[in-house]
C-alpha positions in Angstrom: 24.6 121.4 97.5 25.5 117.9 96.4 27.6 116.2 93.6 27.9 112.5 92.9 31.5 112.6 91.7 34.1 115.4 91.6 36.9 113.4 89.8 36.4 115.5 86.6 37.0 118.7 88.4 40.3 117.4 90.0 42.0 115.9 86.9 45.3 117.6 86.0 45.6 119.7 82.9 48.6 120.5 80.9 49.2 122.7 77.9 52.6 123.7 76.7 54.6 124.9 79.7 51.5 125.2 81.9 50.8 122.2 84.2 47.9 122.4 86.6 46.8 120.1 89.4 43.1 120.5 88.7 40.6 122.3 86.5 39.7 125.1 88.9 40.6 128.6 87.8 40.2 131.7 90.0 38.4 134.2 87.7 39.8 137.7 87.4 37.8 140.2 89.5 38.6 143.8 89.8 39.1 144.7 93.5 40.8 148.2 93.3 42.9 147.6 96.5 46.1 149.2 94.9 45.6 152.9 95.5 49.0 153.8 94.2 48.7 151.3 91.3 51.2 149.0 93.2 50.0 145.6 94.6 51.2 145.4 98.1 51.2 142.7 100.9 47.5 142.6 101.3 47.0 141.8 97.6 49.8 139.3 97.6 48.2 137.5 100.6 44.8 137.5 98.9 46.0 135.6 96.1 48.4 133.4 98.2 45.4 132.2 100.3 43.7 130.8 97.2 46.9 129.0 96.1 47.2 127.4 99.6 43.6 126.0 99.2 43.8 124.0 95.9 42.9 126.5 93.2 44.6 125.2 90.1 45.2 128.4 88.3 44.8 131.9 89.6 44.1 134.8 87.1 44.7 138.2 88.6 42.3 141.2 88.6 42.7 143.3 85.5 46.0 145.1 85.5 46.6 148.2 83.3 49.1 148.3 80.4 51.3 151.3 79.8 48.8 153.4 77.8 46.8 156.6 78.6 43.5 155.8 80.1 44.1 152.0 80.3 42.3 152.0 83.7 39.1 153.7 84.8 39.6 153.4 88.6 42.6 154.8 90.6 42.8 151.6 92.7 43.3 149.3 89.7 46.9 148.0 89.7 49.4 148.8 86.9 51.4 146.2 85.1 54.2 148.5 84.2 56.9 150.5 85.9 59.4 149.3 88.4 57.3 149.7 91.6 54.3 147.9 90.3 56.3 145.1 88.6 58.1 144.5 91.9 54.8 144.2 93.6 53.6 141.6 91.2 56.9 139.8 91.6 56.0 139.5 95.4 52.6 138.3 94.3 53.8 135.5 92.1 56.6 134.4 94.4 54.0 134.0 97.1 51.7 131.9 95.0 54.5 129.7 93.8 55.6 129.2 97.4 52.1 127.9 98.3 52.2 125.5 95.3 50.0 127.5 93.0 50.1 128.7 89.3 49.1 132.2 88.1 48.8 134.6 85.2 48.1 138.4 85.3 45.2 139.6 83.2 46.5 142.5 81.1 43.9 145.2 80.4 43.0 148.4 78.7 39.5 149.7 79.4 39.3 151.8 76.2 36.6 154.5 76.1 34.3 152.9 78.8 34.0 154.6 82.1 33.5 153.0 85.5 29.8 152.6 86.3 30.4 153.0 90.1 32.3 156.3 90.1 33.0 159.3 87.8 36.8 159.1 88.1 38.7 159.9 84.8 42.4 159.6 84.1 44.3 162.9 83.5 46.2 161.3 80.6 43.1 161.1 78.4 40.7 158.4 77.2 41.2 156.5 74.0 39.2 153.9 72.1 38.6 152.6 68.5 36.2 155.5 67.7 35.9 157.6 70.9 32.6 155.8 71.8 31.9 154.3 75.1 28.8 152.7 73.7 26.8 153.0 70.4 26.2 156.7 69.9 27.8 157.6 73.2 31.0 159.7 72.7 33.7 159.4 75.2 37.4 160.2 74.6 39.4 160.2 71.4 39.5 157.8 68.5 43.0 156.2 68.4 45.5 157.4 65.8 47.7 155.0 63.8 50.4 155.8 66.2 48.2 155.2 69.3 47.3 151.7 67.9 50.9 150.8 67.3 52.0 151.9 70.7 49.1 150.1 72.3 49.9 146.8 70.6 53.6 147.3 71.8 52.4 147.9 75.4 50.4 144.7 75.4 53.5 142.8 74.2 55.7 144.5 76.8 53.3 143.6 79.6 53.1 139.9 78.4 57.0 139.8 78.2 57.3 141.2 81.8 54.7 138.6 83.0 57.0 135.8 81.7 60.2 137.6 83.0 58.6 137.8 86.6 58.0 134.1 86.6 54.2 134.0 85.9 52.9 130.7 84.4 50.7 132.3 81.8 49.2 135.6 80.7 45.6 136.5 80.0 44.5 139.3 77.6 41.2 140.9 78.6 39.1 141.0 75.2 35.7 141.0 76.8 32.9 142.9 78.6 33.0 146.1 76.5 36.6 147.0 77.0 39.2 148.1 74.5 39.4 144.9 72.4 35.8 144.3 72.6 35.2 147.7 71.4 36.9 146.9 68.3 34.9 143.6 67.9 31.6 145.4 68.5 30.1 147.2 65.5 28.4 149.8 67.6 31.7 151.1 69.0 33.9 150.5 66.0 33.3 153.2 63.5 36.8 153.5 62.1 37.5 154.1 58.4 40.6 151.9 58.3 41.6 148.2 58.2 40.7 147.7 61.8 37.0 148.0 61.0 34.7 146.3 58.5 31.3 144.9 58.0 32.2 141.5 59.4 33.4 140.3 62.8 36.5 138.8 61.1 37.5 142.3 59.8 36.8 143.8 63.3 39.0 141.2 64.9 42.2 142.4 63.2 43.3 144.6 66.0 43.0 141.9 68.5 44.8 139.5 66.2 47.7 142.0 65.9 47.8 142.2 69.7 47.9 138.5 69.9 50.7 138.2 67.3 52.9 140.8 69.1 52.3 139.0 72.4 53.3 135.6 70.9 56.4 137.1 69.5 57.3 138.6 72.9 56.8 135.4 75.0 57.9 132.7 72.5 56.1 129.6 71.4 56.0 127.6 74.7 54.4 130.3 77.0 50.6 129.9 77.1 48.5 132.8 76.1 44.8 133.2 77.2 42.2 135.5 75.7 39.1 136.4 77.6 36.1 136.9 75.2 32.3 137.5 75.8 29.2 138.2 73.9 27.6 140.4 76.5 29.0 143.9 77.5 28.7 146.1 80.5 27.2 148.6 78.1 24.5 146.1 76.9 23.9 142.8 78.7 21.9 141.6 75.9 24.5 142.3 73.2 25.7 139.5 70.9 28.7 139.8 68.6 27.7 136.6 66.7 24.6 134.7 66.3 25.7 131.7 64.4 28.5 129.1 64.6 29.9 130.3 61.2 30.2 133.8 62.6 31.8 132.6 65.8 34.4 130.9 63.7 35.0 134.0 61.8 35.6 135.8 65.1 37.6 133.3 67.1 39.6 131.1 64.7 41.8 134.1 63.5 42.7 134.8 67.1 43.7 131.2 67.8 45.6 131.2 64.5 47.4 134.4 65.7 48.7 132.7 68.9 45.9 132.2 71.5 46.2 128.9 73.3 43.1 129.1 75.6 39.8 131.0 75.1 38.3 132.2 78.3 34.6 132.3 77.4 32.6 134.6 79.8 28.9 134.2 79.9 26.5 135.2 82.7 25.4 131.6 83.4 27.8 128.9 82.4 25.0 126.3 82.0 23.1 128.1 79.2 23.3 126.9 75.6 24.9 129.3 73.2 22.9 128.2 70.2 19.9 126.4 71.8 18.1 126.5 68.4 20.7 124.1 67.1 21.3 121.7 69.8 18.6 122.4 72.5 18.5 124.0 75.9 21.1 121.5 77.3 23.4 122.0 74.3 26.9 123.3 74.2 27.6 126.6 76.1 29.8 129.4 74.8 33.1 127.6 75.8 31.9 124.4 74.3 31.2 126.0 71.0 34.4 127.9 71.0 36.4 124.7 71.6 34.5 122.8 68.9 34.9 125.4 66.3 38.5 126.4 67.1 40.2 123.3 68.5 41.6 125.5 71.3 41.3 124.7 74.9 38.6 126.7 76.8 37.7 128.0 80.1 34.0 128.3 80.9 32.7 130.8 83.5 29.5 132.3 84.8 27.8 132.0 88.2 29.7 128.9 89.2 28.7 127.3 92.6 26.3 130.0 93.5 22.5 130.4 93.3 22.3 133.9 91.8 23.5 135.6 88.7 26.8 137.6 89.3 25.2 140.7 87.9 22.7 140.6 90.8 25.7 141.2 93.1 26.0 144.8 91.8 22.2 145.2 92.8 23.0 144.2 96.3 21.9 140.5 96.2 23.6 137.7 98.1 23.9 134.2 96.8 24.0 130.8 98.4 26.2 127.8 97.4 24.6 125.7 94.7 25.0 122.3 93.2 28.0 121.5 90.8 26.3 118.5 89.2 25.8 120.3 85.9 29.4 121.6 85.9 30.8 118.1 86.6 28.6 116.6 83.7 29.9 119.1 81.3 33.5 118.5 82.4 33.0 114.8 82.0 31.8 115.1 78.4 34.8 117.4 77.7 32.7 120.3 76.7 35.3 122.7 77.9 38.6 122.2 79.7 38.7 124.5 82.8 36.1 126.2 84.9 36.6 129.7 86.4 35.1 130.5 89.7 34.4 134.1 90.7 32.4 135.2 93.6 32.5 131.9 95.4 36.3 132.2 95.7 36.1 135.9 96.4 34.1 135.1 99.6 35.7 131.9 100.5 39.5 131.4 99.8 39.0 127.7 101.0 36.3 127.0 98.5 38.4 124.6 96.3 39.8 122.6 99.2 36.3 122.3 100.8 34.9 121.0 97.6 37.7 118.6 97.3 37.3 117.2 100.7 33.5 117.2 100.8 33.1 119.9 103.4 30.3 121.5 101.5 28.3 122.4 104.6 31.0 124.9 105.6 30.9 126.6 102.2 30.2 130.4 102.6 27.5 132.4 100.9 28.4 135.4 98.8 27.5 138.8 100.2 28.0 142.0 98.4 29.7 143.4 101.5 32.6 140.9 100.6 33.5 143.2 97.7 34.6 145.8 100.3 37.6 143.7 101.7 40.2 141.2 100.7 39.0 138.1 102.4 
């Protein structure tokens, strides 16, 4: 791999109380190494290693809020309860000691199951309409009480993240999980105000979550929201097909209190609306920034030759050029770039990029998913 100039990647970034030394974000990646729901020293060391090697901002794996069925794997860590929160305190203290910054990703999977196992929570499964995918029943439709309690649980998790000393918090609103199930017409069949014919109407639940979180953390604490068009239930799904519809979706969420939109796509270099600005046009994060004025994180197969979805099919990936990424950062298309599998396999990825040691970058192997490297 080669790049001509990495200056754009290593510029500082600041927003509200968040000050980062560079534009590199560790993407949230489910690891399932917390069998009791409590992150222990192996998890703390995993994140600390990335902080020691120049990652600007670490976003944790998805962590379950205090709701029935919020996780779909017993190894996913919790973000509630004294033991789990004490574990996360150990994590953030270690990251800070190494000079890093970090936010937890708070998560509710909704009605969707885990594609890699048939585990189901004993506490029940809930979603907007009890649909894991269009025409695929799973679990119960959330009552008014369940919706109110879920909004409160998100706010409590965000408040705890600030109390524990985290630098930001990310809400998982992508990939077919709970908030995304409200966005998606195929899984939101509710008869109340949280549904509607337009994406703007179906965004009301997420907006209420964001408002509650903003009230819980105050005005200066940065709030990130991860969003996507694609879903694990349908990789080709698109919530919106025009910039106007994207505005209807995202602007109300920014107005509710989101500071940074984390825009997930399978390949970060692909144009979101190529029919408008060509194949080299703005990507998802670029359009989101243009339409909302919010800061954005781009993500999707960064620094590797293969699509991240191919990893689940057993495919490895080799280090790849960062030229396209640097060019897009230089033109300020987006503000930050999240790196997933490259950092999962190589905790020194960012420092190697910074010092030009690209010949020692590690390839990604699916076997890397089986351990905390």
